[in-house]
Structure formats: C-alpha cells, structure tokens
N, C-alpha and C positions, 0 to 999 in steps of 0.2 A: 260555474266550480259548483260542484257537490259537496254537501256536508258529510265528514265523515270518511270522505276520499282524501289522500296527500298529493298534494300538487308537489311537480320534481320540477322547481325550478331551479335546479342544477344541472339540468337535461335539456340544454339549449343544441341546435342545430348552428352552427357555425355560418357568421352570413358571409357574403362573398363582395366584392369592391362595388358592384350594383346595389349594397343594402339589402337583398333577398335572401333565403334564409338557402343552406347549398342543396335541399330536400327540392325548395320551390326549383333550383338550377336544376335539376337530377330529373325532375318531372318535365319540365321543360325540355332537356335535351334526351327524353324520352329511354331512359338509364332505369327505368321503375317500370316494374311491372305488375299485374295483380297474380296476385298467391293463388293457385290452382288448388282445388278443395275447401275446407273448412277447420275451424277448430271449434265453433259453437257446439253447445250440445242440442240436441232434437227441439226441447222445451226446457224451461223454468218451470222448477215445482214450488209450489207455495204450502205453507202450513192448513192446515184445514179451517180454521176460526178466518181464513182469508175468503172463501168461498161465500158469495153473494156480489151483491152492488153495494158501490162505494163510491161518499160525495168525496171528492177529490178538492186543494185548490192548493195548484203550484206555482211559483215564478220563478222567472229567470234573476239569477245573483247577477252576475256576468256573461261577457262574452268577450268573446276571445280567436286572433284568427291568429295564431302561431306562424300560419306558412304566408299570412297576408289573403286582402279580402278577396285579391282575383279567384282564388280557391275556396273562398268562402260562398260563394255562387257569382258574387259579384260586389261592388263596392256597394251599389246604391242597397244591395240584400244585408250588407254588411251594416250598412247606416239604418238598415229599418230595423234590423232586432236589438239594433242597442237602445232604442227605443220604447223595446219590452222591458229593459231590466224596471226592475220592482214592482212591475203590474202581474197582479195575481190572474189567472185563469182558472174556473169553476167548470168542471165535467163530470163526469159519475164513470167510474170504472168499473166490469163487471169482470168475475171470476167463478169460473164452474168446474164441473169433474171432468178430466178426457176419458176416455175409452179406457183407460188401465185402470179408473178413479181415484187419480191423482190431479187437486187442486191444480189450474192452469189458469194466468193468465188469457179472457176472451181477448183476441186480439183485433179479430177485425171490430167489437163493437168497442171496443176502449178507441182505435186510431177510426176512428166516424166518429167518434162521442169527441175527441179531443180536434180534432178537425170544426165540430159544429163552433165547439166553444171558443175556438181561435179563429175563421172564418165568417158565422156566421149559422143560424139556422137552414138558411137556407143554399146554402154553397154544397152539401155533400147530397148528391143524388143516390148511389151503394157504394157499402163495403164488402168484399166479400175474401174467403180464401178459396186460390185455386187449386179445383182437384182437390178440394178438404186437407192440404196442407196451412198450418199457419204460417209458415214460412212464407209465403208465397200471398198477400193478398195484390186485392183491387182495388183500386177508391176512385171512385168516379164523378168528381168534381163538376159544379155546374156552373157553366159563363156566366161570368154577372152576377151568381146567386151567392156571393163572398161580399159580408156585410163589413170587411174590416174593423176588426173589433178590436 
C-alpha cells in the first residue's frame, strides 16, 4: 500500500464456490486476453531539482495477493515477500536529462541499484537499455551471486 494512494476496499471481485475470485477463474478458463497496444506514456518527466544522484530508503508496508498467492508467482514467493514487510531497502537512484533536455529516471541504473540492494552487490552482472529504449531493459543476474539480503 502506497501512502497518498486511496485503497478501493469496495472494489472486490466476487468469489465463486471454490473460494477463488471471479477473475482467477476467468484466467484459468482463458477468458482474459492481453490488451494490445499500450496506455503508458513513453516516459515520466521530473522537476529539474531531481537531476542527479539520490540516496533512497524504501520499505514494504504490506503485501497483498487479491487473486491468491498462485498469481503472485507462487505461495512460497508470497510468503517470502511478506517477510520483507517493515524492512528498509537502501539504494541510490539517478535522474538524468533526456535527449529533449527533460529530467527522467535513469532506469537501467536504478534497476541495477535496487537489484544490488535487494540481492547483494555481486548479484548483478549488467543492466542496460535495449536499442536505446528505456522501456526495454536487460538485467543479467549472476547465478549464486545473490547474497539474499
């Protein structure tokens, strides 16, 4: 749950007799299809004072799986995520100028930084934008390099 974001408690998928949500059943039956196209803007722009390197500390406040732990990845992944509630993760984030001169997040740097903070310094081999597109990142992790922080 993110501060400043209203949680819509009254928006709940109806449960079927098996205890799974209506959407979960639709997913299982193949009745839900992936949307073609995108609603996202090509980038998010930040105010000029964000330019540069920032020390960030974030903490998981809660973990929820409204469609069940199976759609979270697995029940084990859900359980592992709940163990992180309240634990701070400290990393650096970088904001740079785009080719148009606007301030944007340096996504490759930030993904690598968060990954190192979460998994250990030796966990990340490389992270880069594919074809210069910040929406297409490649992150290469080192097997066995994760420190399990």
